N, CA, C and O atoms as CSV, one atom per row, in Angstrom:
chain,resi,resn,atom,element,x,y,z
A,1,UNK,N,N,9.052,12.689,3.643
A,1,UNK,CA,C,10.306,13.256,4.097
A,1,UNK,C,C,11.257,12.123,4.495
A,1,UNK,O,O,10.810,11.062,4.930
A,2,UNK,N,N,12.540,12.342,4.349
A,2,UNK,CA,C,13.484,11.326,4.829
A,2,UNK,C,C,13.243,11.057,6.304
A,2,UNK,O,O,12.955,11.979,7.067
A,3,UNK,N,N,13.359,9.796,6.710
A,3,UNK,CA,C,13.072,9.439,8.101
A,3,UNK,C,C,14.319,9.372,8.979
A,3,UNK,O,O,14.226,9.042,10.161
A,4,UNK,N,N,15.468,9.679,8.419
A,4,UNK,CA,C,16.701,9.647,9.188
A,4,UNK,C,C,17.354,8.275,9.232
A,4,UNK,O,O,18.490,8.145,9.688
A,5,UNK,N,N,16.651,7.252,8.764
A,5,UNK,CA,C,17.180,5.889,8.746
A,5,UNK,C,C,17.397,5.386,7.327
A,5,UNK,O,O,17.568,4.185,7.115
A,6,UNK,N,N,17.392,6.289,6.353
A,6,UNK,CA,C,17.571,5.902,4.968
A,6,UNK,C,C,16.265,5.625,4.248
A,6,UNK,O,O,16.262,5.328,3.054
A,7,UNK,N,N,15.164,5.719,4.960
A,7,UNK,CA,C,13.850,5.495,4.372
A,7,UNK,C,C,13.057,6.783,4.299
A,7,UNK,O,O,13.626,7.867,4.177
A,8,UNK,N,N,11.751,6.662,4.374
A,8,UNK,CA,C,10.872,7.793,4.183
A,8,UNK,C,C,9.653,7.651,5.083
A,8,UNK,O,O,9.224,6.537,5.385
A,9,UNK,N,N,9.095,8.782,5.511
A,9,UNK,CA,C,7.881,8.782,6.311
A,9,UNK,C,C,7.088,10.038,5.996
A,9,UNK,O,O,7.664,11.086,5.701
A,10,UNK,N,N,5.768,9.933,6.057
A,10,UNK,CA,C,4.911,11.065,5.782
A,10,UNK,C,C,4.921,12.078,6.913
A,10,UNK,O,O,5.256,11.754,8.052
A,11,UNK,N,N,4.550,13.316,6.582
A,11,UNK,CA,C,4.406,14.399,7.550
A,11,UNK,C,C,3.173,15.211,7.194
A,11,UNK,O,O,2.536,14.969,6.169
A,12,UNK,N,N,2.839,16.172,8.038
A,12,UNK,CA,C,1.760,17.129,7.758
A,12,UNK,C,C,0.471,16.448,7.298
A,12,UNK,O,O,0.014,16.666,6.176
A,13,UNK,N,N,-0.092,15.651,8.141
A,13,UNK,CA,C,-1.334,14.968,7.806
A,13,UNK,C,C,-1.148,13.593,7.193
A,13,UNK,O,O,-2.117,12.856,7.013
A,14,UNK,N,N,0.078,13.245,6.875
A,14,UNK,CA,C,0.390,11.934,6.323
A,14,UNK,C,C,1.298,11.159,7.275
A,14,UNK,O,O,2.020,10.255,6.854
A,15,UNK,N,N,1.259,11.510,8.543
A,15,UNK,CA,C,2.133,10.904,9.548
A,15,UNK,C,C,1.911,9.400,9.707
A,15,UNK,O,O,2.770,8.698,10.239
A,16,UNK,N,N,0.766,8.909,9.248
A,16,UNK,CA,C,0.465,7.483,9.346
A,16,UNK,C,C,1.119,6.666,8.239
A,16,UNK,O,O,1.055,5.436,8.261
A,17,UNK,N,N,1.740,7.323,7.281
A,17,UNK,CA,C,2.331,6.624,6.146
A,17,UNK,C,C,3.835,6.491,6.366
A,17,UNK,O,O,4.575,7.473,6.323
A,18,UNK,N,N,4.269,5.246,6.603
A,18,UNK,CA,C,5.678,4.935,6.875
A,18,UNK,C,C,5.869,3.436,6.763
A,18,UNK,O,O,4.897,2.690,6.647
A,19,UNK,N,N,7.117,2.989,6.797
A,19,UNK,CA,C,7.366,1.551,6.829
A,19,UNK,C,C,6.575,0.938,7.975
A,19,UNK,O,O,6.572,1.465,9.088
A,20,UNK,N,N,5.911,-0.164,7.705
A,20,UNK,CA,C,5.129,-0.850,8.721
A,20,UNK,C,C,3.651,-0.478,8.739
A,20,UNK,O,O,2.866,-1.132,9.425
A,21,UNK,N,N,3.253,0.558,8.001
A,21,UNK,CA,C,1.838,0.932,7.940
A,21,UNK,C,C,1.029,-0.228,7.368
A,21,UNK,O,O,1.461,-0.896,6.429
A,22,UNK,N,N,-0.142,-0.458,7.941
A,22,UNK,CA,C,-0.969,-1.599,7.543
A,22,UNK,C,C,-1.521,-1.455,6.125
A,22,UNK,O,O,-1.850,-0.362,5.666
A,23,UNK,N,N,-1.606,-2.592,5.458
A,23,UNK,CA,C,-2.233,-2.714,4.145
A,23,UNK,C,C,-3.264,-3.833,4.269
A,23,UNK,O,O,-2.933,-4.947,4.677
A,24,UNK,N,N,-4.515,-3.533,3.916
A,24,UNK,CA,C,-5.598,-4.506,4.036
A,24,UNK,C,C,-6.159,-4.812,2.662
A,24,UNK,O,O,-6.419,-3.901,1.876
A,25,UNK,N,N,-6.349,-6.092,2.367
A,25,UNK,CA,C,-6.925,-6.528,1.099
A,25,UNK,C,C,-8.322,-7.080,1.377
A,25,UNK,O,O,-8.517,-7.904,2.270
A,26,UNK,N,N,-9.288,-6.605,0.588
A,26,UNK,CA,C,-10.682,-7.020,0.709
A,26,UNK,C,C,-11.093,-7.770,-0.555
A,26,UNK,O,O,-10.574,-7.504,-1.639
A,27,UNK,N,N,-12.028,-8.707,-0.411
A,27,UNK,CA,C,-12.585,-9.375,-1.586
A,27,UNK,C,C,-13.721,-8.539,-2.155
A,27,UNK,O,O,-14.009,-7.448,-1.662
A,28,UNK,N,N,-14.364,-9.060,-3.197
A,28,UNK,CA,C,-15.434,-8.328,-3.870
A,28,UNK,C,C,-16.611,-8.041,-2.942
A,28,UNK,O,O,-17.326,-7.059,-3.144
A,29,UNK,N,N,-16.823,-8.878,-1.933
A,29,UNK,CA,C,-17.928,-8.676,-0.989
A,29,UNK,C,C,-17.565,-7.701,0.126
A,29,UNK,O,O,-18.425,-7.324,0.922
A,30,UNK,N,N,-16.306,-7.291,0.191
A,30,UNK,CA,C,-15.887,-6.350,1.217
A,30,UNK,C,C,-15.333,-6.984,2.473
A,30,UNK,O,O,-15.122,-6.296,3.472
A,31,UNK,N,N,-15.095,-8.285,2.441
A,31,UNK,CA,C,-14.522,-8.981,3.591
A,31,UNK,C,C,-13.004,-8.932,3.532
A,31,UNK,O,O,-12.420,-9.026,2.452
A,32,UNK,N,N,-12.367,-8.786,4.677
A,32,UNK,CA,C,-10.907,-8.795,4.741
A,32,UNK,C,C,-10.412,-10.198,4.411
A,32,UNK,O,O,-10.852,-11.178,5.013
A,33,UNK,N,N,-9.492,-10.287,3.449
A,33,UNK,CA,C,-8.949,-11.595,3.066
A,33,UNK,C,C,-7.456,-11.728,3.350
A,33,UNK,O,O,-6.932,-12.841,3.395
A,34,UNK,N,N,-6.765,-10.599,3.542
A,34,UNK,CA,C,-5.337,-10.652,3.843
A,34,UNK,C,C,-4.876,-9.290,4.344
A,34,UNK,O,O,-5.486,-8.262,4.050
A,35,UNK,N,N,-3.790,-9.305,5.102
A,35,UNK,CA,C,-3.203,-8.059,5.571
A,35,UNK,C,C,-1.696,-8.095,5.383
A,35,UNK,O,O,-1.085,-9.163,5.344
A,36,UNK,N,N,-1.120,-6.936,5.270
A,36,UNK,CA,C,0.322,-6.811,5.111
A,36,UNK,C,C,0.758,-5.436,5.554
A,36,UNK,O,O,0.117,-4.819,6.404
A,37,UNK,N,N,1.851,-4.949,4.979
A,37,UNK,CA,C,2.390,-3.672,5.409
A,37,UNK,C,C,3.217,-3.017,4.308
A,37,UNK,O,O,3.674,-3.675,3.373
A,38,UNK,N,N,3.395,-1.705,4.442
A,38,UNK,CA,C,4.331,-0.981,3.600
A,38,UNK,C,C,5.743,-1.286,4.078
A,38,UNK,O,O,5.968,-1.504,5.268
A,39,UNK,N,N,6.695,-1.301,3.145
A,39,UNK,CA,C,8.081,-1.578,3.521
A,39,UNK,C,C,9.027,-0.974,2.492
A,39,UNK,O,O,8.599,-0.458,1.460
A,40,UNK,N,N,10.323,-1.046,2.792
A,40,UNK,CA,C,11.384,-0.628,1.864
A,40,UNK,C,C,11.158,0.768,1.292
A,40,UNK,O,O,11.247,0.971,0.081
A,41,UNK,N,N,10.866,1.725,2.163
A,41,UNK,CA,C,10.595,3.079,1.698
A,41,UNK,C,C,11.846,3.728,1.113
A,41,UNK,O,O,12.974,3.396,1.478
A,42,UNK,N,N,11.613,4.659,0.200
A,42,UNK,CA,C,12.704,5.451,-0.355
A,42,UNK,C,C,12.188,6.857,-0.617
A,42,UNK,O,O,10.999,7.066,-0.860
A,43,UNK,N,N,13.094,7.804,-0.564
A,43,UNK,CA,C,12.752,9.221,-0.753
A,43,UNK,C,C,13.468,9.740,-1.986
A,43,UNK,O,O,14.676,9.554,-2.130
A,44,UNK,N,N,12.731,10.389,-2.875
A,44,UNK,CA,C,13.293,10.976,-4.088
A,44,UNK,C,C,13.471,12.471,-3.859
A,44,UNK,O,O,12.489,13.210,-3.789
A,45,UNK,N,N,14.705,12.917,-3.742
A,45,UNK,CA,C,14.990,14.322,-3.454
A,45,UNK,C,C,14.612,15.244,-4.608
A,45,UNK,O,O,14.368,16.430,-4.386
A,46,UNK,N,N,14.559,14.727,-5.833
A,46,UNK,CA,C,14.205,15.554,-6.985
A,46,UNK,C,C,12.713,15.867,-7.024
A,46,UNK,O,O,12.319,16.976,-7.384
A,47,UNK,N,N,11.885,14.893,-6.653
A,47,UNK,CA,C,10.431,15.076,-6.723
A,47,UNK,C,C,9.790,15.249,-5.347
A,47,UNK,O,O,8.598,15.541,-5.248
A,48,UNK,N,N,10.585,15.068,-4.280
A,48,UNK,CA,C,10.087,15.148,-2.896
A,48,UNK,C,C,9.006,14.112,-2.622
A,48,UNK,O,O,8.074,14.370,-1.861
A,49,UNK,N,N,9.126,12.948,-3.237
A,49,UNK,CA,C,8.140,11.879,-3.073
A,49,UNK,C,C,8.723,10.691,-2.321
A,49,UNK,O,O,9.906,10.370,-2.435
A,50,UNK,N,N,7.856,10.057,-1.555
A,50,UNK,CA,C,8.175,8.797,-0.897
A,50,UNK,C,C,7.606,7.662,-1.731
A,50,UNK,O,O,6.529,7.794,-2.314
A,51,UNK,N,N,8.320,6.555,-1.790
A,51,UNK,CA,C,7.824,5.336,-2.438
A,51,UNK,C,C,7.962,4.189,-1.451
A,51,UNK,O,O,8.886,4.160,-0.639
A,52,UNK,N,N,7.039,3.250,-1.530
A,52,UNK,CA,C,7.030,2.100,-0.636
A,52,UNK,C,C,6.738,0.839,-1.427
A,52,UNK,O,O,6.012,0.880,-2.421
A,53,UNK,N,N,7.295,-0.271,-0.995
A,53,UNK,CA,C,6.862,-1.572,-1.474
A,53,UNK,C,C,5.629,-1.960,-0.674
A,53,UNK,O,O,5.481,-1.577,0.486
A,54,UNK,N,N,4.755,-2.718,-1.301
A,54,UNK,CA,C,3.564,-3.236,-0.628
A,54,UNK,C,C,3.693,-4.749,-0.582
A,54,UNK,O,O,3.803,-5.400,-1.620
A,55,UNK,N,N,3.680,-5.304,0.617
A,55,UNK,CA,C,3.831,-6.751,0.771
A,55,UNK,C,C,2.621,-7.313,1.504
A,55,UNK,O,O,2.381,-6.996,2.669
A,56,UNK,N,N,1.860,-8.155,0.800
A,56,UNK,CA,C,0.706,-8.825,1.400
A,56,UNK,C,C,0.778,-10.298,0.996
A,56,UNK,O,O,0.672,-10.635,-0.184
A,57,UNK,N,N,0.957,-11.151,1.967
A,57,UNK,CA,C,1.085,-12.587,1.720
A,57,UNK,C,C,-0.282,-13.277,1.799
A,57,UNK,O,O,-1.207,-12.782,2.444
A,58,UNK,N,N,-0.387,-14.413,1.139
A,58,UNK,CA,C,-1.530,-15.325,1.255
A,58,UNK,C,C,-2.870,-14.716,0.837
A,58,UNK,O,O,-3.900,-14.990,1.453
A,59,UNK,N,N,-2.853,-13.886,-0.215
A,59,UNK,CA,C,-4.115,-13.388,-0.761
A,59,UNK,C,C,-4.743,-14.535,-1.538
A,59,UNK,O,O,-4.120,-15.073,-2.453
A,60,UNK,N,N,-5.968,-14.920,-1.189
A,60,UNK,CA,C,-6.581,-16.063,-1.871
A,60,UNK,C,C,-6.933,-15.742,-3.326
A,60,UNK,O,O,-7.297,-14.614,-3.657
A,61,UNK,N,N,-6.820,-16.741,-4.171
A,61,UNK,CA,C,-7.226,-16.618,-5.572
A,61,UNK,C,C,-8.734,-16.766,-5.688
A,61,UNK,O,O,-9.408,-17.172,-4.741
A,62,UNK,N,N,-9.246,-16.435,-6.850
A,62,UNK,CA,C,-10.639,-16.736,-7.138
A,62,UNK,C,C,-11.574,-15.542,-7.177
A,62,UNK,O,O,-12.746,-15.704,-7.518
A,63,UNK,N,N,-11.107,-14.358,-6.843
A,63,UNK,CA,C,-11.944,-13.161,-6.912
A,63,UNK,C,C,-11.801,-12.512,-8.286
A,63,UNK,O,O,-10.766,-12.652,-8.938
A,64,UNK,N,N,-12.838,-11.804,-8.721
A,64,UNK,CA,C,-12.740,-11.052,-9.969
A,64,UNK,C,C,-11.962,-9.764,-9.754
A,64,UNK,O,O,-11.255,-9.299,-10.648
A,65,UNK,N,N,-12.095,-9.194,-8.573
A,65,UNK,CA,C,-11.327,-8.009,-8.227
A,65,UNK,C,C,-11.084,-7.974,-6.727
A,65,UNK,O,O,-11.712,-8.699,-5.956
A,66,UNK,N,N,-10.157,-7.111,-6.338
A,66,UNK,CA,C,-9.801,-6.913,-4.941
A,66,UNK,C,C,-9.782,-5.420,-4.660
A,66,UNK,O,O,-9.601,-4.610,-5.569
A,67,UNK,N,N,-9.967,-5.067,-3.417
A,67,UNK,CA,C,-9.798,-3.692,-2.980
A,67,UNK,C,C,-8.659,-3.679,-1.968
A,67,UNK,O,O,-8.552,-4.564,-1.119
A,68,UNK,N,N,-7.819,-2.668,-2.074
A,68,UNK,CA,C,-6.654,-2.554,-1.210
A,68,UNK,C,C,-6.726,-1.216,-0.485
A,68,UNK,O,O,-6.996,-0.180,-1.093
A,69,UNK,N,N,-6.481,-1.252,0.826
A,69,UNK,CA,C,-6.492,-0.031,1.628
A,69,UNK,C,C,-5.182,0.091,2.397
A,69,UNK,O,O,-4.746,-0.855,3.053
A,70,UNK,N,N,-4.561,1.259,2.309
A,70,UNK,CA,C,-3.355,1.561,3.068
A,70,UNK,C,C,-3.769,2.472,4.219
A,70,UNK,O,O,-4.356,3.532,4.006
A,71,UNK,N,N,-3.457,2.047,5.430
A,71,UNK,CA,C,-3.854,2.757,6.644
A,71,UNK,C,C,-5.374,2.888,6.640
A,71,UNK,O,O,-6.079,1.882,6.553
A,72,UNK,N,N,-5.877,4.089,6.732
A,72,UNK,CA,C,-7.317,4.340,6.733
A,72,UNK,C,C,-7.696,5.220,5.539
A,72,UNK,O,O,-8.681,5.955,5.594
A,73,UNK,N,N,-6.924,5.145,4.480
A,73,UNK,CA,C,-6.996,6.106,3.376
A,73,UNK,C,C,-7.995,5.764,2.281
A,73,UNK,O,O,-7.967,6.394,1.223
A,74,UNK,N,N,-8.861,4.808,2.489
A,74,UNK,CA,C,-9.814,4.436,1.457
A,74,UNK,C,C,-9.254,3.347,0.562
A,74,UNK,O,O,-8.052,3.083,0.573
A,75,UNK,N,N,-10.120,2.717,-0.207
A,75,UNK,CA,C,-9.712,1.569,-1.003
A,75,UNK,C,C,-9.445,1.950,-2.461
A,75,UNK,O,O,-10.030,2.886,-3.006
A,76,UNK,N,N,-8.550,1.192,-3.055
A,76,UNK,CA,C,-8.302,1.223,-4.488
A,76,UNK,C,C,-8.638,-0.157,-5.027
A,76,UNK,O,O,-8.284,-1.168,-4.419
A,77,UNK,N,N,-9.313,-0.202,-6.154
A,77,UNK,CA,C,-9.732,-1.481,-6.727
A,77,UNK,C,C,-8.785,-1.899,-7.838
A,77,UNK,O,O,-8.342,-1.078,-8.641
A,78,UNK,N,N,-8.480,-3.201,-7.870
A,78,UNK,CA,C,-7.711,-3.746,-8.973
A,78,UNK,C,C,-8.245,-5.121,-9.331
A,78,UNK,O,O,-8.812,-5.828,-8.498
A,79,UNK,N,N,-8.052,-5.478,-10.584
A,79,UNK,CA,C,-8.537,-6.773,-11.065
A,79,UNK,C,C,-7.684,-7.887,-10.477
A,79,UNK,O,O,-6.587,-7.645,-9.973
A,80,UNK,N,N,-8.197,-9.099,-10.547
A,80,UNK,CA,C,-7.438,-10.253,-10.075
A,80,UNK,C,C,-6.128,-10.369,-10.843
A,80,UNK,O,O,-5.091,-10.680,-10.258
A,81,UNK,N,N,-6.167,-10.122,-12.144
A,81,UNK,CA,C,-4.951,-10.197,-12.960
A,81,UNK,C,C,-3.921,-9.166,-12.508
A,81,UNK,O,O,-2.737,-9.484,-12.388
A,82,UNK,N,N,-4.361,-7.937,-12.257
A,82,UNK,CA,C,-3.444,-6.908,-11.773
A,82,UNK,C,C,-2.837,-7.309,-10.427
A,82,UNK,O,O,-1.641,-7.134,-10.194
A,83,UNK,N,N,-3.678,-7.846,-9.555
A,83,UNK,CA,C,-3.199,-8.267,-8.230
A,83,UNK,C,C,-2.167,-9.381,-8.356
A,83,UNK,O,O,-1.111,-9.329,-7.725
A,84,UNK,N,N,-2.469,-10.384,-9.167
A,84,UNK,CA,C,-1.567,-11.517,-9.327
A,84,UNK,C,C,-0.226,-11.110,-9.950
A,84,UNK,O,O,0.805,-11.727,-9.682
A,85,UNK,N,N,-0.255,-10.051,-10.795
A,85,UNK,CA,C,0.966,-9.576,-11.440
A,85,UNK,C,C,1.704,-8.510,-10.629
A,85,UNK,O,O,2.721,-7.980,-11.076
A,86,UNK,N,N,1.190,-8.197,-9.438
A,86,UNK,CA,C,1.837,-7.205,-8.598
A,86,UNK,C,C,1.731,-5.793,-9.142
A,86,UNK,O,O,2.646,-4.989,-8.966
A,87,UNK,N,N,0.627,-5.485,-9.800
A,87,UNK,CA,C,0.471,-4.193,-10.454
A,87,UNK,C,C,-0.300,-3.175,-9.610
A,87,UNK,O,O,-0.990,-2.315,-10.158
A,88,UNK,N,N,-0.191,-3.265,-8.303
A,88,UNK,CA,C,-0.847,-2.292,-7.432
A,88,UNK,C,C,0.003,-1.040,-7.334
A,88,UNK,O,O,1.221,-1.118,-7.173
A,89,UNK,N,N,-0.633,0.102,-7.431
A,89,UNK,CA,C,0.047,1.369,-7.229
A,89,UNK,C,C,-0.968,2.430,-6.860
A,89,UNK,O,O,-2.106,2.395,-7.327
A,90,UNK,N,N,-0.570,3.352,-6.044
A,90,UNK,CA,C,-1.461,4.421,-5.640
A,90,UNK,C,C,-0.655,5.644,-5.222
A,90,UNK,O,O,0.550,5.555,-4.985
A,91,UNK,N,N,-1.331,6.787,-5.135
A,91,UNK,CA,C,-0.674,8.004,-4.705
A,91,UNK,C,C,-1.533,8.692,-3.665
A,91,UNK,O,O,-2.749,8.500,-3.626
A,92,UNK,N,N,-0.909,9.488,-2.829
A,92,UNK,CA,C,-1.582,10.344,-1.860
A,92,UNK,C,C,-1.107,11.762,-2.083
A,92,UNK,O,O,0.030,12.008,-2.484
A,93,UNK,N,N,-2.015,12.695,-1.808
A,93,UNK,CA,C,-1.592,14.100,-1.829
A,93,UNK,C,C,-1.875,14.843,-3.048
A,93,UNK,O,O,-1.550,16.026,-3.139
């Protein structure tokens, strides 16, 4: 839903999803290697969807894959190539 500030925030069980929500990156062994946050939210009035940029700095190279978790919503796996190219994307709901 629009957050009143030009961005977007979740409601009805998705209240934890908003600008500033934590993003955690894990290595293949499951250890935390970097953290960041959701930012630059936008709301699409046609589809009623929120979109966010994901910003995580200083993710170390050298893993075959990474797991990414937004808030406490479980992990999504992506290859090192996908991570390096900024090809992370996920949906809720």
